[in-house]
Each structure stands twice: as C-alpha cells, then as structure tokens.
N, C-alpha and C positions, 0 to 999 in steps of 0.2 A: 914607412910607418903611418898608420892612419892618424888623422888629427885627433887631438884630445876630445873625448866625448862622442866621436863618430862611431856609428854602429858598424860592426863587421858584417860584410855581405854573407848571407847564408850559403853554406856549401851546396853544390848541386848534388842530387841524389846519386848514389852508386847503384847502377842497374845491372842485374844479372838476367839474361834471357835464357830460359830453359828450352831445350830442343822439344819439338812436339811430342807429347806423351811421355816425356822424360823428367827426371829430377834435376834441380839446378846444380850445376857443377862449376868449379873454378880451379884453374891451375894454381898450385901453391908451391913456393920455393922453400925448401927445408934443407939447410946445409948445402950440399952440392947437387941435390936432387930436385927435380920439378915433378910434382905428383898430381895426379888427377883426383880431385877431392869433391865429394858430394857435400852440399850444404844442408844442415839439419836445423829445424826450427824449434826443436823440443827441449834443448838443454843449453847450458851456458859454459863459456870459458874453457874450452878444450878442443884439441885435435886428437881424434882417435884413429889409429892406423891398424891396418892388417899387418901381420908379422913380416911378410916379405919386403914391402917397401921400407919398413923401419930398419930391417937388416941392411937393405941396399943403401940407405942413407947413412949407415954406420952409427945409429943411435945407441947410446949407452944409458942405462938407468942411473939415477942419482945414487951415489954410494950410501949404503946402509938403509936409507929411507926411500929407495927408488921403487917402492911398491906403495900404492895408495888405493883407497876405496872410492870408486866413482859411482854415483847414484843417478839413475834415470829410469823412467817408466819403460823405456825400450829394452832394459836389461832383465832377463829372466831372474826372478828372485829380488829384483829391485836394485841390486848392487853387485859389483864384482871387483876383485883385486887385480890391477893391471900394473905392468912395469911402466915407469914414466920418469920424465925429467922436464926441466924448463928449457925451451929452445926458441930462437928467433924464427918466426914464421912470416913469410911475405906472400899474401894472396896477390895474384896478378892485378895491377892497377891500383893497389893500395899500399900504405906504409907498413913496415914491419911491426909485428906485435911479438912480445915475449909471453908465452903462455904454456900451460901444461900440455905436453905431447905424451899420449898414452898408447901403449900397444899391448896386445894380448895374443896368446897362442891359439886363437881360433878365429875364423873369418868374422869380420865386423861388417864388411860391405862386399856384395857380389858384383856391383856395378861401378865400383871406384876403388881407389887404393886406401881410402880412409874417409872419415866424416868430420867436418868442421862445424862447430856451433856458429850459425850465422851472426849471432849477437856479438861475436868478438871482432868482426870486421870494423876497421877504423873509419866509419862514416856515420854522420848523424841520421841520414835516411838511407835505407837499403831497400831497393825495390826488386822483387822477383816477378818477372813477366812470364806468365804460364801459357798464354795463348790470346787469341782475339777476344775483345770485350763484347759481350752480348748487349743488344739494345736495351734490355730490361735490367741491366746490372745495377746494383746498389752497393754503396760503401758501408761496411760494418766496422765500427771502431771498438776495439777491445782493449781495456785498460790493463797494462802490465803491472807487475809488482814494483818495478824500479827501472831506472834508465838502462842498465845493462842486463836486466833480467828478461828471459824469454817467457817465463811462466805467468799464468793468470790465476785468478781466484774466483770461485763461484760459491755463493751461499745457497744451499738447498736445505730447507728445514733447519735442523740444528747442526748441520755439517758444513764446515769450510772445506771445499774441495779444490785440490790443485788441478789445474787444467793446462794442458800443453797442446801445441799444434804439431803435426808431423805428416808431411807429404808422403814420406816413405812407408807409412803404415796404410795399407789399403782400407782398413776398417777402423772405425772408432771403437776403442776398447777401454774398459774401466774395471776397477776392482770391485769386490763385493760390497764394501761399505758405500761407495759412490752409487752403485746400482740400487741398494736398499733405500738410499735417500730419494732417488728419482722415482722409485716405485711408490714410496710413501707419499710423495708430493703429487701423485697421480699423473706424472709425466710419461711413464712407460710401464710396460709389463714384460716379464719373461715369456718367450713363446716356445721353448723346448727344442729349438733347432740348434744343432751343434756346428761350430766352425772352428778354425784354427788360426791363431794370430802368429805371424811369422816375422818377428822383429829383426832376426839375424838369419843368415844362411844356415840351414840345418836345424833350425829351432822351430817348433810348432807347439804352441800353448793353447789348450782347448778353451773355448768360450761358448756361452749360450747366447743366441740372438735375442734381442729385445725389440718389441714393437712400440714405437712412440705413439702417444696419444695424439689425436688430430691437433695440429698447430703447436706441438711441443717444441720448445727452443731451449738452447743453452747459451748463455751470454748473447742472446739475440739471434743466434744461428739456428736454423731449422735442423732438427735431428733427423737422421736418415736411417742407417742400418747398424745401430750400435750393438756391441756385444759385451757381456760381463764374464770375467775370468771364472772358470770352474775347474775342479780337479779332474784327473783322469777317470776316477771312479764315478763322479757325477756325469761325465760325458758318456760313459758306457751305459749308465742307468737311463739316460735320455735317448740314446741311440746305440743299440747293440751292434750296429754295423759300422759305427764310427771307428776309424783307424786310431791307433794309439798315438798320442803326442809325445813330446819330449820333456814335459814338466816333471819336477822332482818335488819332494816334500818341502824343500825350502821355498818353492814357488807358491805353495798352497796358502801362505798367509794372505795373498791377494784375493783369495776366494772367500775369506771369512767376512761375514756381515756384522751383525750386532746381536749379542745374546743378552736378553733382559735389558737392564739399564747400563750394563758394562760394555764399553766399546772394545772390540778386539780386532786383531789383524792390523794391516798397515793403514796409515792415514789414507783417506779417500783420494783417488786420483782418476782423471779421465784424460785420455789421449784422443784428440780430435783428428781423425785420419782422412783418407782419400774419399770415403763415401760422402763427406761434407766438403772437403777442400777441393775436390775435383770440379766443383761448380764455380771455382774462383779463377779469374783470369789474371789477377794481380794480388800479391801479398806484400805489404810494406811494413818494415820495422822502423818505427819512428822513435828514435832515441830521446830527443828532448821532450817529446810529448808523452813518453812512457806508454806507448800504445802500439798495437798492431792495427793496420788499416787493411781490410780485406774487400776487394772488389769482386762481387759474386753475383750470379744469376741463378736463383733457385727456382724449381718448378719447370726447368727446361730439359 
C-alpha cells in the first residue's frame, strides 16, 4: 500500500500497433470465444458484432428489453435497433469490462468480427500507432466532451457541430446543416462532384464533394476532401451517370440544411475520415486530459 499522501505512479499507455495500411484490431474474449475486433474512434461504450460471431459465442438478448436503439453517424439514418445484452468483455492485455454487446442481422464489419469503441478500453492513455512518424509531424490536441466520451464539439457560426474521428471512413462526411454552416463561414463550397460514403458493407450513401477554402481548418486540422450527404435525386441531378446508392427516405434527414430561420433535419455532425486521418502516424486517447492527441504531418 502506498504511504499516506504519496502519489500513485501514472499507468503506462496501452499501445495498439496497426498493420501497415490497416485498421487497429485487438483480440477480444467474449464468453468462450476469442474474436477479431476492429477498434473504432467515433462512438462510445459498446461492442457491435456481426451476427455469425454473436451466434457462435451463444449470445442471447436481454429478455423483453433486449432490443435497443444505438446512435452513430456511421449508421444510415443515424440510428438502428439491434439485439443486445450486457456481457463481460476482455480485450487482450486489459481488464474485463461489462458493457453493451449489440448484434444486428446485417454485416457491420467486413474486415473483422465486430467493432469495439476504443474509449471503453480500461486504460488512462490509449495510443494507436499507425506508421512511421514524418520529420515534419506536429501534435494536434482536440478537447473531447468528457473523460469517457469520444466525441468533439465545434462552433461554426451559430451551429454547435458534433464531430467524431473515424479511421474506417475513407472520406470526411457531414450532414447538410454542418455543410451549410461551413459554407456560410466561407470555409468551403460545394463543387458538384458525386461520391458515395460506405460506412457498412453493402451500404452506399451519396454525397457531394466540397472544396475547402485555402487554409481552411476544423478544430485546427486542415480540411482535405470533405463531402456532404445528399439524396439520391440530388445525386442524379448533379451527375446523370452516377450509380444509384442505397439510401432511403429515412436517411434524407441528413441532407436537409436550414430553411429561413427554422432549423430542420438532424443536428449538425461531421465525421473526420481517412482523407484527414491518413496523415497521422499516431492517435492518442487521453482519458484524464479529456483530449485526443493526433501526431500528423499535413502537406506531405
């Protein structure tokens, strides 16, 4: 036992090294199964599984209330109802956590058996090593909402925008209200090019590319190739040759901006993806400091 008044030595950081060009993965023990799980930066407090590993592990939903609504910018329509229950989950090298385990009858991850929120790992500092550090790298510190929260906030004009990081999204994507705020602030403009955001296997949601103004940044990070969610009809109007996506009417709320003084659609959100984060060699989740620390080299 430490002497009265003595300070406890800080915990060493928990380090995950991603394979070159790959997402960070970690083996996770769930009941009698060890699963290959991808770590996600963009949401809190859950393990989301593909159906097959959930069945293999013998998971059963909580009686009567074993369905719940899970919200994330990565989910088409912003939310979905999954089967779920509380289970003990043990990531390799860390202590067991009891947390919601959720599974759905469509693929969640093509490269893993599920996705775990990095923020639930029981460590004060979690470092994801993504590759060698460039000589001109700089550390960017982004203040999070709270100790266990992954999300960030940005104030653009009169909008408070929810911001999340996600290595698994190749593109930075935002909804219509967030884009309208950035355009009004002179930070970017729509350029008419159509792309497709693919947050899940078999899902393709149309977006319109945006061109950042010279030197435009978000939370201090240079903007690269962002896109704003648009409807299938808008995508066809911009590009008659564009293939149809998979979005539905429920997804269209993310395409709404602002009409007159009345705000419509979903609250503004931006998901910072690989077009920005691929410039980073290290990403650190600093729990006590309520921050993300990103070591990145832009302009290379």
